[in-house]
N, C-alpha and C positions, 0 to 999 in steps of 0.2 A: 397352277396360281394364286386358282379363282378358289380350289378346295384346300388350301393354304391360308390365306388373305378368308375364307368364312371360317376356320380353326382357329386364325388367332382372335377373330372378333365375336366371338362363341366364351376363348376363353378368358376375354377381358371385361366382358358382360359377368362368367363367372367370380371372376376371382378381385378386379378391378373395385369395387366396392367396399368388400371389406380390406382388401389394404391401406384403401382412401381411408376407413373407420380409425383403423388402426395407429395411419399418419397423423389423425389429429387427434386422438388419442396421448402421443407421444407430446406432440406439440403442446397441447394443452400443460401435459404433467411438468415438460420440459420449462414452458412458461409461467408456471407456478413456484415451483422450486427458485428461478428468477427473481421476480415479486415478489414472492413472501420470504424470502431470503432463509430458505429455509437449512437447516445443517444435516451434512451429509448420511450423519450418525442415526438421524432420522427417517431423513424417505432423500436418499438419493435421485441426483437427475436422470434422466435415460443416456446421455453425454457422458456423465459420470460412472455411470454401470458400464458401460461401451466397455472403458477406459480399465476400468479394474479388473474386465474380465479379459481382457489384451496383455494389461499387466503379466494375473495372475493363471495365462493360459499353460506356463510350465506344469504350474503346479494342480491344476483341472482337468491335466490330458488322463495323468493318471488315474484318479477321483472316475474321470468320464470313463473309463473303458472299463474299471469295477463295473457300476452302474446297469455299464450296458452287455456285457456278460451275465452278470446276473437277472439283467430285464429278462435277455433272451431265450436261456435255460429253462426258467422259470416257466414262460407262453410258451414255447416248443411241449411243455410237460402238463401243462394247461390244454394246447391244443388236442394234442394226442388224449390224454384224456378222457377231455371231456367229449369227444367226436365217436370214439370208443361206448362212451357211455350212451351218448346219443345214440346213438345204433341199436344198443339193447335195451331200451326205453324204448323204440320205436318197434321193436320185433318184439317184442312183450307186453303186454297189456298188465300184465302184473306186478313185473316191476315200474314199469311206470307210473300204476297206481299207489305203488307203495314207495319210489322215489320220489317222486317229482314231489312231494310235500314235505320231506325234508330238505332237499336242495332250498329251496326258497326258509326253510328254519335254520339253515346256516346261515342265510345272508345276512340273520337278525344280531349275529357276536360280531360286535365290531373286533375290525380285525388288528387295533392296538392290543387287545389284552389276549389275544393268539399266541402275536408276536414273542414277547418276553419267554411264555411257555415254548414257545422251538429251539427260541437261545440256552433256556433250562435243556432240556432235551438231546438237543445239537449241536452243543455249544457255540463257540465264538467264533464260525468255520464260516465256509458263502451259502452251504445249505438250509438254515434258515431262512435266510431273503430270496433262495430260490421259492422253497416252501411260499414265502408270502404271496409274494408275488401269479403265484401257479393256483392260491387258491383267490385269490381276485378275481383271474383269470378264467379262473375252469367256469364259474358261471352260467356269464351268459353267454357263452360257446355254449355248453350245453342245451341250454335250455330254448336259445334262437335257432339251434341245429336239429334239437328233438320236434321242438313245431313248426320249423321247416319240410319236416319230414313225413312229420299227418297233413301236410295243406298242399298235398298232391291233387290234382285234377282229376274229380273221381269219372269223370267224362273218359281219357284218358286210359284209369285204372279197368273201367269197365271193359274197355275197347280188346286192351290186351289180353284180356281175362278170358273174354269170352273166344281168344282167335289163339287161346290155347297155352298162353307164355305162363310158364313156374312163378314162383315170386321170389326167386333171382334174379330172373328178368325185370320182374314190375318192379324190382329194388332198382337194381343199377339203369334200367331204363326210362323210368318214370321218377321213382321217389327220390331220388340222389338229383339227377340234374336238376326237379324241382325246387329242391331245398337249397342249390346253393345259393344263392343270392340273401337267403336265411342265415346260413354258415359264414356267410364271407359282413354279415351286417353286426353278425356276434362276433366275429373273430376285428374286425373295426372298434368297436365299442371296447372288448377284450384288449388291444394291444395300445389304445390311450390310455388306459389304466396301467400297463405293468409296469410303466415307469418311475408312478408314485406308489404301488407295492413296491418295489425294489428299494426307496429312499425311505420308505418307512420300515421295514426291514433291518435299514441300516442306521436308520435312527437309534432302535433300540439296540445293537449292540454290533459295532464291525467297529472296522481300522481302516478302509479307504470304504471311498463313494460317495457320491454329492450328498448323500445325506451326511454321513462325516463330513465333510466340508460346509456344510450349509450350519450343524451347532459347533465346530470352531470356530468358524467366522463369527456368526451370533455370539460367542462369548468373548470376540476378543472386540465386539462390537463393530464389525467390519461388517453393512446394513448392504455396502456395496458391492463388496461380493458371499452376501447370501440374496440379491436380486440378479448380481451376475450368476450363479447357479441354478436359480430358477426359470432364470431365461434361456440355459444349457438343457436342464428337463425340460425345457418345453417344447423346445425343438426337435430334441432327441423323440420327444411321444408322437409330433408334429411328419420325423419323415418315417416311422415307422407304421402311419396313420397310412401317408400317401403309398409308400411302401406296399402293402395291403392293400391298395385300390387300388394299385394297376399291376397288381396280382390281379385281381379283381378283371377287371377291364378283361387284363388277357385271355383270361381261364374260361369270359361267357359274353364272346363281342354278341350272338344273338341275341342275350339280353337286353343289352342296352342297345342293339339295331332295334326291336320289335318296343322298347319304347322309346325309345325319339319318332319310330311315328305312329306310336298312338298319339303323344303330343302332339306329332304336326295336324292328324287328322283331327283331332280336339279345336285347333287351333282352327280351321278350317270349318270347321263345322260351326262353329260359334257366330 
């Protein structure tokens, strides 16, 4: 019972401030639309957005499923290719010197300029959207994973090498566990961008998806539907982020236990 109370207290301390701030923002938004009598086609109130989302739920359902499908497939491709390339960069200093600068250069190219080319090359299929999502998610995954693999504890490396450990044993027993916190940080960044990447791909050329829904609603001056789609895309991103965070907690219990103990030591020391 005491542990439950402690957990609830920690949860309220962590999540209550942003919830209260968001509630205050929405309240001010609602009051502003009432006070200045802002037309719904210019800026709908939060209540009107919720009502529009409920009315369009049947229409939104198919678009949400399409966007989510593109997001998950593209993110899976980015995750697999990013982790494999990060391992290759870690194992080969030549590859690291050759590819790392190119990875940075790829991020200087606006994704909106690539998306139309993908439609030309791949057609009006799901694949251009999947590629856009993969391109958006690829960079944070590969960079954080490569940096995490390079940041292994040198004392532990020296200890295993002194004990006669092979390169394979050092990699899987020291480098990989030490890199996992960084890897999950990159994954959380990437999965947050993934829904945005899918919507960008849909804006360029698609027949279904939240991006298509936004364009059609905007052309019809249904600003409330546009905001409803924005809210749905935000909730999808948050849900994916929380899913990754849960997997991280389950995969790295030792990391969070150590971090908590270090924080308590800091508090006691101060």
